[in-house]
N, C-alpha and C positions, 0 to 999 in steps of 0.2 A: 609377600614381601614386597616392597617397591624397588622399582628398577632405577628410580631416580637416585643418583649417588648423594645428593644434599639431603633428600629426605631419610636416606638409610642411615646418614651421619646424625642427622636430627633424633631419629627413633632410637639410636645406639645410645646417645647421651641421655634421653629420656629414661630408657631402660635401666641405665647405669645409675641414675638417681632413684628409681622407684622399687628395683629388684636387688637382692631377695627380701629386702624391707627397706620402707621409704626412707631418705635422706642419707646423710654421710657421717652420722654420729651417734654414738651412745655414751653411757655413763656406766662406768664399771667400779664395783668397790675394790678398795686396795687392802682391805682388812677382812677376815674371816666373820661370818655370820652364820654360824651352824648350830648354836645351841643357845640355851638362857644366858650362860655367863656372857658370851660375846655380846649377846643384844644387851644386857646391862651395862656393858663398857661403852658399845657404841652409842647408845641411847641413856636413857635414866636409868640409874642414877649415876653412873661412871661419867658420862659425858660433862655433868656438871664440874668436875675436877678440871678439865681442859678449860672451861669458861672462865673459871674463877683465876687459872694461871694467866689467862690472856687479859683479864681484867685488870689484874695486879701489874702485868708487863705487856703492853701491845706488841711488842717486838716477838714475843713467844709464839704469836699467831703463825709465823713461820714454822714453828716445831710442831704444832699440834693441828694445823689445818693444812690444806693444799694452797693456800693464799700465795706463798711464796713462789709457787710454779704456775700462778693460774693468770691468764690474760684475759681481758674483755676485748672482743671484737665488736665494736658499736659503730652503728650507721643509723641514717634516717632514709636511706634509698633515694637521694637525691642526684645523684651523679654515679651511676653504677655500671662499670666497666664502658663500652660504646653505646650503652642502652639508653644512658641520660636518667631523666627521673623518673624512676619506674614505681616508686614507693618502697615502704619499708619492708612490706611483706614479700613483695616479688624480690627482694634482695637476698631474702634469705639463703636461697642455695649458694650464692657468692660468699656469704658469710660463714656458712658451714664449711664451704670449701677452705677458706681461709684457716678456719681451726685445725682442718685435717692437715694443712701444710706445716702450721706450727708444731704438730705433734710428730709429723712425719720425719721434718728435717732437723728439729732442736728438742724433742721430747717436751714439749711445753703443752700444759691442758689450756683448753679455751673454752669460754663459754660466748656463743653470739647472741648479740643483742639488737634488735631491731625496734627502733622507737619512730612512733608516729607524730613527730615534732618537728616543724619546718622552721620555727623561729630560733636562729643559732643561740641566741642568750639562753632561753628556756632549755634548749637542747644540752647545753652546757650545764645547766643547773642539774638535769638529770644525770648526766655522766657523773659530775661532782658527788653526786649522792652515793654512786656505786663504791666508792674508795674502800670501804670497808670489806668489799668482797674479793677486789682482785689486787694482785701484786703490780700489775701494769695495765694500761689502757692502749689498745690500738684503733685510732679513729680510721673509719673505712669509706670511702665513697660518698663523701659530703660536698655538695657542690662548692665552688668559690662565687663569691668571697666569704660564704659562711664558714667554711671550713677553717679559714686563718683566725675568725672570731672565736669559734669553739676551741680551738686548739690553745688560743692566748688565754683564755679564762681559766681552763682546765688545767693548763702548766702553771699558772700562777697560782692557783687554789689548793692543787693536790700535791701530796707529799710522795707521789709515786710516779714512774715514767708515763708519760703520755707521748704518744708518737703517731703521726698522721702519715700513713704507709703512702698513701698517693703523693703526697707532696716529697716528704724526706727518703723514703724507701728509693722512689723512683731518682731522686736527687743523687743518692748515695752510688746506685748503679751506673747512672750516667758519669758521676764523678771518677769512678773506678775505670771506666771504658774509656774516657777522653784522656786520663792520666797515661794511660798504655798507647793509645792512638798517637798522642802528643811526643811520646818516647820515640815511636816508630818513624814519625814525621820529622823528627829532630826539630821541635818547637817546644816553646816555653808558655806557660799560662799566662805571664805577664805580657807577653808580645803579640798574642792572637787577637783578631778581629772575630766577635761573635755575634751571629745574626739568629735570631730565635723567632719562632711562629707560635703563637698560644698563649695567651695570658691566663691561664687557669692555674689551678694550684700546682700540678706538677710543674708546669713551665718556669712559674714564678720562684718556685722551691730551688729547680735546677740551677737557674740563674743566680739566686741567692748562694748556692754551694760553689759555683764556678769563681763568684768573686773571693769567697773564703780560700779557695784553692790557688788564688794569685791573678787571676783575670781582673783588668782594670776596668773600673765602672764605665768611663767614656769610651770603651770600645766595645760596649755591648748594644745591639739594635735589637729593639722588640718590636715585631708586628704582628697584627691580629686581622681580625675580617675587615676593619677600617683602615688597614695600612700602618705605617710606622706610628708608634706612640711617641708623640712630640710634645712639648711643652705648651701649654694652651689647648690642648685637644679636649673635647667636651664629649664626644659621641663614645658611649660604651667605655667608659674608663672606672678604673677602682684605685684606691690609694696605692695597691701593690704595683700595678702598671705604671701609675705615675712615678715611680721611684726609678723607673728605667726610660723616662721621657729623653729623647736624644733630639736636639735642635727644636726650631719653632715652625718648620713649614711641614706639609702634608708630603709624604714620599711612600713611594711602594715597595713591595719585596724585591722587586728587580732593581729598582734605584739603589738600594742598600747592600745587596747581596755581593756587588764586585769587591773582589779582595778579601772576601771573608775566608777567614782559616778553618771556622767551624759553622756548619749549620746545626742547629737543634730544632727539631719539629716535633711538637707535641699539638697538633692541630687537625689537620683532615687530608685526606688523599689527594695527589696532583698539584699539591701548593707548588712545589720547587720543579721547575722544568729543566731539562738537560740543557738549554741555552744558557740558563742562570748558573749551572754548574760551571760551564766553560769559563764564566767570567769570575769565579773563586780563585782563592790563591793556589799556589804550587801545592800538590799532595793535600787536597781538600779533606776535613772530616766531615762527612755527613751522617748525623743520627737523626733518622727519618722514622720517628716512633709513633706515628698515629697507627691505630689498629681499628680493623683487620688490614685496611690498605694504607700504606705509608705514604708521605708526601712526595716520595720519589721511589719508583722501584729501584732497587740496588743495582740490578744489571744495566739499567739506563743511565744512572750515575756513573757508573763505571766505564760504560761506552762514551759518555761524554767527556770524560777525564779517567783514563785508565789508572791513574796515582791515586783516585779517590780511595778514602777507608770509609766503610759504611757499617751501620748498624740499624737494626730496626727493633720493633716489639715483636716480631714474628719468630716461630721456632723452625720455619723452613728455610730462613737465612742465614748466614754467620752473624755472630755477635747477636744475639737475642738479648736485649735489656728486660731482665725478667726480676721484678721485686723480691722473689724467693731466695736470690741470692744474698738478701740483705736482711729482711724483716725477723726470720727466725733466730738469726744468730745475733744480732743486736740485742734482742730482747734476751737471749739466753745470757749474754754476758751482764746485762744490765740487773736482771734478777738475780744472778748469783752474786754480784757484789753489793745486792741491797741499795741499788742507785735510786736516788729520789727523783731523778730527771734524766732525760738522754740529751746531753750537751752537745755542743759543736765539736768539742774534742773527741768525744765517742764517735760522731759521725765520720770524722775524717779518719780516725782509728779504722773505721770499718770500710772506708774507700780504700785504704792503703792496704789492708790485709786482702781484700777483693783482688785489688791490681795485682798484688805480689802473688797471688795464688795461680793467675793466669800466666805469668812469667815463670813460675816454677815447671818442672817436669809434669806432665800430667798423670794422675793416679790411674792405676790399672782399672779400678772401679769404675771411674769415668769413662775410660776406654771401652770398657765391656758395654756400659750403658748406651754410648753413643757411636755404635760400631758403624765403621766406614766413613767418619767424619775426621777431617783433619785437626788434631786437638794440639797443634804447635803454635807457641807464643808467634804472633805475626798479624798482618792486616786482616786477617779471617779468624783470629782468636784473640781477641781483646779482654774478655772477660771469661770466667770458668764458668763450667757447667753446674747447673743445681745439684745433680746428683753426684758430683765429687765430695766424697764423704769427708776430706780433710777441711772442708769449709768451716765445720763446726768448732774445731780445734783454734784453727787460725784466726777467725775473724771473732768469735765469742771472747777467745783470750786478748785479743786487742782491745775489744771494747771494754773488758773488765779492767785492763790494765790503765786505760784511760779514765775510767770512772774512779779508780783508786788515786790516780796521779792528780787528779783534778778535785779531790776532796768531796764527790758526791755521794761516794759509796759508804752505806751504813755498816756493811759488813766486809771491810777490805780483805783482799784475798792474798794472805802472807807469802804463798809460795806459788806463783804463777805457772812455773813449769810443771808441778804437781797438778795444778788445776787443768791445763791443756791436756797432761795425760791422762787425766779423768775423763774428759771430754773425747778423746781419741778412743780409749776404751768403751765409751758408751755407743760409738758408732762402728769401730772394728770390734766384732764380737769376741776376737781371739787376744785382744790387746792385753787385757787386764791378766787373764790366766796364764799367757804367754812372757808375762814380765820377768819373773824369775829365771827363766830360759834364757831370754835376751841379755839379762844382767849378766849371767854365767858366759854368755858367748861373747860379751864385751871385754871379758878379761883375758881373752886369748886370740890371737889373729891365727885362724886355720884358714887352710886353703882348700876351698870348695871347688870340686869340678862339676859342672852341669854338663851331662852326657848329650842332652839335644838342645845345644846352644843358639840354634837359629830360631827357636821357638819365642815369639813374642812376649808370652807371659815369663820365660826364662830371662829375656832381656831386662823386662819390667823389675823383676826379682833381682836380678843383678844389679841394678841400679840402688834399688832399695837397700841391699846389703850392705852396699859402699856408703849410704847415707846412715844407715841405722846400727852398723856393727864395725868391727874392725877386721872381719874377714876378707880374703882375697878372693874373689871370684875368678874361675878357669872356665871358659866356653869351649866346646868342640863344635866347630861348625866351619863354614866356609867364610873367609873374613869379608869379602864382597856383600856377602848375601847379609852376614851380621850387620856390617855398616848400613846397608840399605835400609834395613827393618828398624834400626835404630833412628835413622832419619825420618823415617816415614812415620814412626810412634812417637815423634818428637823428643826424644830421650836425648840427654846430654853427653852419656857414655860412647865411647868409640873404642874398637877394638886394638890391642897392642898398644893404647895410650893410657886407658883408663883400667883395663883388665888384660889378664892372659888369654891366648886363644891357642887353640890346638887345630890345625887345618888337617882333614882326614886324607884330603887330596895331595896336599904337599907339605910336608913337615920335616925337619932335619933330625928329628928324632926316631922317624920311622923304621929305621933299622934296627935301633934299641929295642922298640915296641914290640914289632913282630917277633923279635929274637926272643925277648923275654916271654911272650905269650907262647911261643914254641917251646921253650924250656919247659914250662908248666904243664903243656898239655902233649908233648912229644910221645908219651906212652898211652895216650888216650886216642889215638888214631888221627891227630893233627899233624899233617905234613908241613914243611916250610912253605909251600905255595899256598896252603890253605890258611896259614898263619898270616901270610902277607895280605891275602883276601879279607880275611876278618879284620885285621888293623887299618885297612882302606874304606871299610862299609859298616862296621858295628861299633857305634860310638858307645855302647853300653860296655864293650868290652875293653875299648880304649881307655875309658874313665876308670875300669878297674884295674888295668896295667899301671895307669900312673900310680894310682893308690898304692899298688903293690911296690913300684919302685921308689916310693916316698918322695914323688913329685906333686903330690895332693894328700891330704889329711882325709878327707871324704868324699864321697860322691855321691850325686842324685840323679836318678833316671826314672823313667816311665811316664812322661808326659805324652806319649803313645805308645801303642804297643801293650802285650798281654804281661801281666805281673810276673808269671812263672817263667816267661821266656827271659826277662832280663835276670830274674833269681838264677837261672841257670849258669849264665857267665859269670856273676857275681861269686855264687858259690865255688865255681871250678876256680877261678883266679885269686880269690880271697878267703876261701874256706880252708884255712889251714891254722895251726898254732892253737887249736882249741875254739877257732871261731868257726861258728855255722847258724844259718839263719833258724831261730828259734821260733818266731812268729810274728805275725803283724799286729800292731796295737794302734787303733785309732781312739783318738779324743774326741768326743761330740759335743760340742757347746751348745747349750740349749738356752732357751730365753731365761730361765730362771737356776739353770743347774749346769752341770757337766758330768759327763759319763764316759768312761775308757770302755772299748770293746776289744775282745780278742777271742780267737785267731781269726782274722777275716779273710787271709790270703795264703799262707805258707802250708798249712797241712788239712788236707780234706778231711780225715778223719784221724786226728791225733791218737796216740797211744797214751796209757797213762802216764807214762815217763814224760813226754811230750807236753802233755797237759799242766804236769807239777813243774816242769822247766818254764812254761809260758808264765804261771802264776807267780814264780819266784822272778823272773825278768820284769814282769809288768809291775810288781811291786817297786822295783828300783827305779824305773823309769816314771812311776806316778809321783815318787818324791821329788823327781826334778822339777815338777811344776808347783812345789811348796805344799803338798798335799800328802795325808797319811793315807795308805792303801787300805781300802777295806773291799777285798776281793770275794766275789761270789762265783762259785763254781755252778753253773746253769746247766739243768737237763729237763727232760721231760719227766723224769723220776724226781721225786721230791722226799728226801730223807730216807729213802730206802723202801720207798711204797710201790715201786714198780722195778721188775727184773728186767729192764730194756738194755739193751747195748750201751746207749751213752749212760745210763745210770751205773752201769758196772764199771766203766772207765773211769767216770768221776769220782766214784767211792774208791777205787784203786789209787787214783792220782791223790784223794785226800789221806789214803794211809802213807803214801810216799812222804807228802808234805809233814806229817804228823811224825814221821821218823826222825826228824831233825828238828832243833829249835828254830823257831821263826820269829822275826821282830816286826810282823806286820800281822794284821787281822785277815783272816779267811774262813770261810764256810760253804758247805755244800754237801750232798749235790741238792738243787731247789731249783723252783720255777722262778721266772723273772719277776712277778709279782711279789712273791716272798722275798726277793733281795732289795726290793726297792721299798716296800710297805712294811715298817718295823712292828706295827701294831698285827698285821697279819702273821707276820713270822713267829712273833711271840704267841700267838694263838696256836700255831700248828706245832712250833717247836719250840717251848720255853726254853730259857737258858742257852740261847744260840751264841756263838762266839763273837758275832757281829754287834756293834753298838751303833744303832742308827741304820741309814739306808745305806747300801754298797755302793760305791763309785767306781767299781771295775767290775765287768760281768765277763767270764771266760767261759765260752761255749764248747761242746762236745764235738763240734764239726763246722766246717767253715762256710756251710749253707746257712746256718742259722745265725752265725755271727755278722757274716754279709748281709742277712735279709734284715736283722736288727738296725744295722749301722745305716743301710740305705733307707728304711722306714722313718728314722729318726731324722736323716738329711732331707727327704723330700716331703714328709708329711708333718713334720715338728720343726721344720726350719732350722734344723742342726746344721752348725758349721762345722766341718772336720778338720782337725789338725792330725796330719798322718797321712798313710800309714807309717808308723815307726818301725823299721825292720829291726826287730831284737836280736842278739846275738852276735853281731858282726862288728861289736866293739865300737860302734858308731863310726864304722868306716865306709857305711854304703846304706842307702835308703832309697827304696823304689815307691814313687808315688802312685797316683792313677790318672789316667786320662783328663778327668773331669775337674783336677786341681786348677784354683786360680793362681794368678801372680802373687797374691798376699800367702796362699797356701805355701807356694814356692819359698816365699820369705821364712816362713815360720818354719818350714823344714829346714832351711839353711840355717837358723838359728839352734836347731836341735843338732843337726851335723855340726855347726860350728863350736858346740860345747866340748870342753876336753874331756877324752875317755875316762878319767877319773871320777867325773860326775855320774858317769851311766853304770859302769859295771858290766 
């Protein structure tokens, strides 16, 4: 292996593209093709029915084909990244990458099309001929001024959206970044002087967009390799540059940069010098977007003027102007609304959505993806990060709304709130299945105490609780630590202002808390001194005492530590009046399904009575998710074929369950494959009580339950909701240390549901 870092990086990139199979794309069937019946429907003769429907009504192509979710990424390879005119074939890795981003960020399918055609009018003819195939066209990496010609022809002739991302994607993200930079600088679009370098497609599009946002034409100065673009200049001119001609005399960048509020660079490295920055206006905004080396290094710009607000096209500096913030979501909204074009109103809606996202509290998912970076709105955070999952819902909805309001939507979206909820559900895997739980939680303002209130995940969850529910979060922790971590994480919430806090080191209720704990534990070996020590150091015990004293309705703990340790204090303090930990139930949300697993934590080897109680409790909780329970009692033994310990306990549990009327389906004992495969189960045990696949697996020991849960999480990409501690009347839940902030939000919704909903 090479010791040269550049060569190692190059080799790694090539290996990424080559192995384990060449390229970054594949085609997968979305329908089964397993037998002659499927074949007859997928192709002849059944396919003819879909063809005839489309012939009768072209709009039905969206119903019977992929066209409504299919974008063509088209190029001739004449202006590829910073590589220049490398040709259509050499551009294919870039186009495949673009298609991957469409799929990753917006769930849009793509074909990349590389065309050997350099004549812009002929290229436009070829693109227009593709209209029956695609729901939209993304033009990519076509040199200026040819790209302007191609886009204009295609836009005029095609009845689907045509979007040149190098132009408009860059312009939209720049527009969002400048919008927020001006807000920080206390300036308005109408008042600023703009100096731009680079008269290519992106540069011209950015200037056009800035005019739409309010910049005055007379305040724009465009420079290129020949200097200022002025009236009467003949060298290296295009009609697009001529639109920005300023004055009638040759001038240099140094001549016009003085007093500029915004420098917009889409040219090359070293164009802007520190001396030029020093002549710019107070709090200058410098978008140096040349790649890989910007027009000026951001550190050099800030050294020349410490108030400078900078952005680049690089990921190793703050404020990366990245088109992926725009193009997946503007196409998502346009496709879903059936837009015939992408107009200025849709582009501006995209700008406003992106800018607003940066000003909002950073999502926990983005914070996790960019650990160590400051993601708080300000000079170093003008635009959101690409991996912020809220972008889809916010931006695509804004675009779809604009399409509907401007009359270009062929399929107007009647309920945009529901549309946004659907987009969020496609990104946040738990959103759809958790909706009934959140709806129930919104009906009651319950007080939820988080035992580990200093954990950043808890802080993010607390903010989300206040934004998405009516619950009242209570955090246990030191106020100064919580305040500092809220500030560091860019959260709006502050202790004792937005939420209540219990300070273990100094709280006026301390005497009451240790007294309550001592009263409960006095005959179990706990002295007053020990009770005092516990109430100073054990946040799980403090939270349980608060619930016991009716100062909170439910508690959540377990972001660190061992499950059974937390369970011990919960059971001691809250385990009375018929309440006791029955089992831990985990909901695993998979790619196309969901599955409940029990008992993953509470009983190492449950008795038949405990298994039966787990089944009954699980049925009640499953219904809270709007699902009918279908519970399988799983064992190494299958319908009595083995005299194993687990089989005997499962059969005894079935006897207990059968002894009373039940309003849910259950069956056992059986293997997991029999529980999930109806055909296999019917072959082995005809007449089973279960109809279809089980949606809950109850195991005879915690090892098996936990193993299945972890395999689904790690290997199948399952998202866990839980564990839900059953049997405590929804007064306490113990999560696991791997839980995310969204996982805590989901658990708070479960804890925030009134007890009457759970049983």
